[in-house]
C-alpha positions as CSV (number, residue, x, y, z in Angstrom):
1,X,118.3,-46.5,-91.1
2,X,114.8,-45.6,-90.3
3,X,111.4,-44.8,-92.0
4,X,108.4,-43.4,-89.9
5,X,105.2,-43.2,-91.9
6,X,103.3,-42.3,-88.9
7,X,100.3,-44.3,-90.0
8,X,98.6,-44.4,-86.6
9,X,101.8,-45.1,-84.8
10,X,105.5,-44.4,-84.5
11,X,106.5,-47.8,-86.0
12,X,109.6,-47.8,-88.1
13,X,108.5,-49.2,-91.5
14,X,112.1,-49.9,-92.5
15,X,113.4,-53.6,-92.1
16,X,115.2,-52.6,-89.0
17,X,112.0,-51.7,-86.9
18,X,113.5,-48.9,-84.8
19,X,110.1,-48.2,-83.3
20,X,109.7,-44.8,-81.6
21,X,108.4,-44.0,-78.2
22,X,105.8,-41.3,-78.2
23,X,105.8,-38.7,-75.5
24,X,103.0,-36.1,-75.6
25,X,102.8,-36.0,-79.4
26,X,99.4,-36.7,-80.7
27,X,98.2,-38.2,-84.1
28,X,96.7,-35.6,-86.5
29,X,95.9,-35.3,-90.2
30,X,98.5,-35.5,-92.9
31,X,99.1,-33.3,-95.9
32,X,96.3,-35.3,-97.8
33,X,93.7,-34.6,-95.0
34,X,93.8,-38.3,-93.8
35,X,93.2,-38.7,-90.0
36,X,95.8,-40.2,-87.8
37,X,98.5,-40.1,-90.5
38,X,101.0,-37.7,-88.9
39,X,102.0,-36.5,-85.4
40,X,101.4,-32.9,-83.9
41,X,104.1,-31.5,-81.5
42,X,103.3,-28.8,-79.0
43,X,106.7,-27.1,-79.1
44,X,107.1,-27.6,-75.3
45,X,106.9,-31.3,-74.3
46,X,106.3,-33.4,-77.3
47,X,108.8,-35.6,-78.9
48,X,109.3,-39.1,-80.2
49,X,112.4,-40.9,-78.7
50,X,114.1,-43.4,-81.0
51,X,115.8,-46.6,-79.8
52,X,119.4,-46.4,-78.6
53,X,120.7,-48.6,-81.4
54,X,124.1,-48.1,-82.7
55,X,122.6,-47.7,-86.2
56,X,121.7,-44.1,-85.3
57,X,125.4,-43.4,-84.3
58,X,126.2,-42.0,-87.8
59,X,129.1,-39.7,-87.7
60,X,129.9,-39.5,-91.6
61,X,127.5,-39.3,-94.6
62,X,123.8,-38.9,-93.8
63,X,120.4,-37.8,-95.2
64,X,117.5,-36.8,-93.1
65,X,114.1,-36.0,-94.8
66,X,110.7,-35.1,-93.4
67,X,107.4,-33.5,-94.2
68,X,106.6,-30.6,-91.7
69,X,103.8,-28.3,-91.2
70,X,105.2,-25.8,-88.7
71,X,103.0,-23.4,-86.6
72,X,106.1,-21.4,-85.7
73,X,109.3,-20.5,-87.7
74,X,112.0,-20.2,-85.1
75,X,114.1,-17.0,-84.9
76,X,117.7,-16.7,-83.4
77,X,118.1,-19.0,-80.4
78,X,118.2,-22.7,-79.6
79,X,116.2,-23.8,-82.6
80,X,113.2,-26.1,-83.3
81,X,114.4,-29.6,-83.9
82,X,112.6,-31.7,-86.5
83,X,115.3,-34.7,-86.1
84,X,117.9,-34.5,-83.5
85,X,120.8,-36.5,-82.1
86,X,122.9,-35.5,-79.2
87,X,123.9,-36.0,-75.6
88,X,122.2,-33.1,-73.6
89,X,125.3,-30.8,-73.6
90,X,125.6,-27.6,-75.4
91,X,126.6,-28.4,-79.1
92,X,127.7,-32.2,-79.3
93,X,125.1,-32.7,-81.8
94,X,126.4,-35.2,-84.4
95,X,123.4,-34.4,-86.8
96,X,120.2,-32.4,-86.7
97,X,117.5,-31.2,-89.2
98,X,116.0,-28.0,-87.8
99,X,114.6,-24.7,-88.0
100,X,116.7,-21.8,-86.6
101,X,117.4,-18.0,-87.1
102,X,114.5,-18.0,-89.6
103,X,116.0,-20.6,-91.6
104,X,115.8,-24.4,-92.0
105,X,118.8,-26.8,-92.5
106,X,121.1,-29.5,-91.5
107,X,123.6,-29.1,-88.5
108,X,126.6,-31.1,-87.7
109,X,128.9,-30.5,-84.6
110,X,132.4,-31.6,-85.2
111,X,135.9,-31.6,-83.7
112,X,135.6,-31.8,-80.0
113,X,131.9,-31.1,-80.4
114,X,131.8,-27.3,-80.0
115,X,132.6,-26.5,-83.7
116,X,129.1,-26.2,-85.4
117,X,128.7,-26.7,-89.1
118,X,125.4,-25.6,-90.7
119,X,123.8,-25.4,-94.0
120,X,120.8,-23.1,-93.6
121,X,118.3,-22.0,-96.0
122,X,116.2,-18.8,-95.2
123,X,112.5,-19.2,-94.7
124,X,109.7,-16.9,-93.7
125,X,106.3,-16.9,-92.3
126,X,104.7,-18.1,-95.4
127,X,106.1,-21.5,-94.4
128,X,103.9,-21.5,-91.4
129,X,100.7,-23.8,-91.4
130,X,101.5,-25.4,-94.6
131,X,103.1,-28.7,-95.4
132,X,106.6,-28.5,-96.8
133,X,109.1,-31.4,-97.5
134,X,112.6,-30.7,-96.0
135,X,115.8,-32.7,-96.5
136,X,119.2,-32.2,-95.4
137,X,122.4,-34.1,-96.6
138,X,126.0,-34.3,-95.7
139,X,128.7,-35.9,-97.6
140,X,131.7,-37.0,-95.7
141,X,133.8,-37.2,-98.8
142,X,133.1,-33.7,-100.4
143,X,132.3,-32.1,-97.0
144,X,129.1,-30.6,-98.6
145,X,126.0,-29.9,-96.5
146,X,122.8,-29.4,-98.5
147,X,119.3,-28.3,-97.8
148,X,116.4,-29.2,-100.1
149,X,113.0,-27.6,-99.8
150,X,110.3,-29.4,-101.8
151,X,112.8,-31.2,-103.6
152,X,114.9,-28.3,-104.9
153,X,118.3,-27.5,-103.5
154,X,117.9,-24.3,-101.4
155,X,121.4,-24.1,-99.7
156,X,124.7,-25.7,-100.0
157,X,127.7,-25.2,-97.7
158,X,131.2,-26.7,-97.5
159,X,131.7,-27.7,-93.9
160,X,135.2,-26.7,-93.3
161,X,135.8,-29.0,-90.4
162,X,134.1,-32.3,-90.9
163,X,135.3,-35.1,-88.6
164,X,133.6,-36.0,-85.3
165,X,136.2,-36.6,-82.7
166,X,134.1,-36.9,-79.7
167,X,132.5,-40.1,-78.4
168,X,128.9,-40.4,-79.6
169,X,127.9,-43.8,-78.7
170,X,124.9,-43.8,-76.3
171,X,123.6,-40.4,-77.7
172,X,119.9,-39.8,-77.8
173,X,118.0,-39.4,-81.0
174,X,114.6,-37.5,-81.0
175,X,112.0,-36.4,-83.4
176,X,110.3,-33.1,-82.6
177,X,112.7,-32.0,-79.9
178,X,116.2,-31.9,-78.4
179,X,117.3,-32.2,-74.8
180,X,119.8,-30.5,-72.6
181,X,121.6,-30.9,-69.1
182,X,122.3,-34.1,-67.1
183,X,118.6,-34.8,-66.8
184,X,118.1,-34.6,-70.6
185,X,115.5,-31.8,-70.1
186,X,113.4,-31.0,-73.2
187,X,114.6,-27.9,-75.3
188,X,114.2,-26.9,-78.8
189,X,110.7,-28.1,-79.3
190,X,109.0,-28.1,-82.9
191,X,105.5,-26.7,-82.8
192,X,103.4,-28.1,-85.6
193,X,103.0,-31.4,-87.4
194,X,105.7,-33.9,-88.8
195,X,105.3,-36.7,-91.1
196,X,107.3,-39.2,-93.1
197,X,110.7,-39.1,-91.4
198,X,113.4,-40.9,-93.2
199,X,117.0,-41.3,-91.9
200,X,119.8,-42.7,-94.4
201,X,123.4,-43.5,-93.7
202,X,124.4,-42.2,-97.1
203,X,123.9,-39.2,-99.3
204,X,120.6,-39.5,-101.4
205,X,120.9,-37.9,-105.0
206,X,118.9,-34.9,-105.9
207,X,116.7,-37.3,-108.1
208,X,116.1,-39.5,-105.1
209,X,115.1,-36.7,-102.9
210,X,112.8,-35.1,-105.5
211,X,111.0,-38.4,-105.9
212,X,110.3,-38.5,-102.1
213,X,109.2,-34.9,-102.0
């Protein structure tokens, strides 16, 4: 669906050109030390808003990948979002890749939007201030949610309720933050740097994810 290399901008390098709109995030060095090749987020008001295209309205199989360099590992609470799609209500997140409860993983709110399915792999403070490749996949056929850390499966869960029955057209899609409320107020900000965000409308194989990590 999209590939954001963040080479000096938030242009989508896929054929779809779903270019992002940057809000308070600033260019920074990537994992190779190259300047202006990743974006830094302040954890408070920084995010990149993706276009309102129907191609982001993926409610079945999906893969989300990113390189992240977190300055903070979120404990229990709202979480710190790497990639998020939702409508500003509590829950109602068709998919998200995020840190929460000292873990990182993929989330999918199903049913009427209040049933939260997650596959979360525990992480600790050793992940802070270090580039790590994170990937989350969900298979609508097998109902498996998987989390990969640096190309290796770190957690796998069977999502017991997998169908999204609420209407998701017109939802927002962000990198670096979620929103909540009628005014779409910022919440769940990621503090640190993000690079090479990829979103697929299919499940990548372990070999594919390893090659991208």
